[in-house]
Each structure stands twice: as C-alpha cells, then as structure tokens.
N, C-alpha and C positions, 0 to 999 in steps of 0.2 A: 471488402476491398473496393476501393474507388476505381472506376473505369478510366482509362486514359483517354484523353480527347484525341480526335483524329489529327488535329493540327496543333502544334505548340512551337514556341520559339526556342525552347531548350530541351535537349535530350541528354540525360545523364546516365552515368554508370557508377553504381555504388562501389567505393574502394576502401572505405574505412568506417568503423563505428566506434563511438565512445560510449560512455554510460547513458547519455541522453540524446545523442545526435548521430546521424549518419552523414558521411561526406561523399558527395557525388562529383566526379569529374564531368565537365560539360563538353559535349561534342563541339569541335571547332572553337574552343575557348581555352587557350593555354594558361592564362593568368587568372581565370575565374573558376569558381566551383560553386556548388549548391550545398548548403548545410541544412538538413532536415531534422526535425525534432519529434518527440513522441506525442506532442500536443500543440495545438495552435497557441495556447497560453505560453508554453515554454519557448516557442519560436519567437513570439512577440517580445518576451522578456530579454532573450538573448540578442535579438535584433536591436532593440532600444539601447541596450548596454554597449553592444559593439559599435553602433553609430556614434554614441557619445564618446567612447574611447578613441575611435578613428578620428574624430574631430581634433583630438589632442595627440595624434600620432602614437597611440598606445594599443591600437588594434588594426587589423587589415581593413581596408575600405569595404563598404557595403554598397550594393547596387540595387535600385528598385525597392520594392516593398515585400512584405511577407506574402508568400504564395506557395503553390505546389507546382511540380514539374512532372513531365513524363520521364521515365527512365527505362532502360533495358535491364530486365532481371537476369539472373545467372542462367536461366533456362532459355534466354533469348526473346522472351515475351515482353511486350510493352506494358508497363505498369504506371501507376500514379504514386508519387512520393507523398510523404507526410508534409506538414507545413514547415516552411523554412525560408531561406533567402539566399541571394547570390552574394558571394564574398570573394575578395581578392585572395589568392593563394599565398600563404606564407611558407617559407622554407622551414621545415620542422628541424628539431634538434637531434643530432646524432651523437654517438659516443665520443667522437673526437671533440665536439663542442663542449661536452661536459667536463673534459679534462683540461680546460683552459681557464685562466683567471678571468678572461673577458666574459665568459658565460656567467659566472657568479656575480661579477660586477654589474653586468647588464641586467641580470635578474633582480638584484637588489635595487638598482636604479629604477626599474619599471615599477616595482612595488612601492618605493618611496614616492615616485612622481604621482602615482594613482592616489596615494594617501594625501600628499601635500596639495596637489592641484584640484582633486575632485572629492576628497574625503572618503575614498573607497578603500576597503581592506581586501586586497587580493590574497586571501588566506590560502588559496589552493594553487599558488604559483609554484609549479615544478616543471621539469623538462618536457612533460607531455602536454602542458597547457600554454606553452609559449613557442614562438617561432620568430623568424626574421623576414622583414620586407625591405625592399630598396626604397629609399627616399633620397632622391638626388644621387649622389655617389656613395652614400652611406648605407650600411646594413643596420636596421633599427629593430631591436627586440620588441615584440608586440604580444599581447594576450590573444590566444586563439580559442580559449574556452570562456565565452562570455555568458554562460548560463548562470542562473542564480546560485547554484551550488558552489561556484568558485568565489563568490563574494559574501554569501550569507549563510551557507550551509543548509539552506531551506530544504534541499533535496538530498541531504547527506546520504552517503552510500550505506 
C-alpha cells in the first residue's frame, strides 16, 4: 500500500467500481471525479482515449494528467489511490432512459460517429458504458468507459 501524502489538492471518496476502474467523488468538486485504474498502463490508455474522444464531444472532459490522489477509505483512514485522472461527471443511464427511443438512437449515433470520424469500434457500447453531459443546452451521450476493453477486447472479461 502506498502512503498518502500529508498535503494534496484532491481528497476522494470511492463510490463505484467497474471491472478495471474505481470512481471517486472529489471533495468540493460537484462536476468532477477521479477515475483510478488497476495499473498505470491502463490509466494512461483510458486517459489518452478519453482525451481524444472528448475533443470530439464523445466523452466527458478530462483535466490535468494521469496521477494518484489521496482518498478516505471506508474505515475513515486516508489512503492513496491507484493511477488515474480527473474527469467530468456524466449523468449515468437509468431504467427510464432505457425505455425511450432517444436512448437507442443516441447510442447508435455515438457508435456510428466514433466509427466514421475516428475509425473506432465501440464494441462494448451498452447502458453501463455511456452517460450524458451538458453541451450548451443539449444533453449529449458520451462514452464513460474508455478502457481498451471497450474498443479492442484486449482485457476481455
């Protein structure tokens, strides 16, 4: 276990975990969170992909570089996260969203745009891997799982 530094800019609280990442809510940051990965390599891959997609409004914005942060564990102790990066928080999909034509239309549009504009195959595009962000007055569907497994199957389950 890596020891937490005495001073840090961000303090997180782990709130959700996926197959390869843990999502931390950041203290005093309502629109940003920290996404940590099981290795520095995976964090860099996901960061690079998310940064590329964000430039095309296909993923939440990323802030800063790949790093670690301090977080408060469930036992209240200060710990150090794995490697990750700060990301804009997207509104995740709920059951009501799934029962609308707009969801499927948005999902298909996102997959098609990634393929046409960037030559990417978002093969793992499902309700758990997408969300919505505000761009102007519009809610835009974005990819929230930018790990290699969503595009290449490299780390298939």
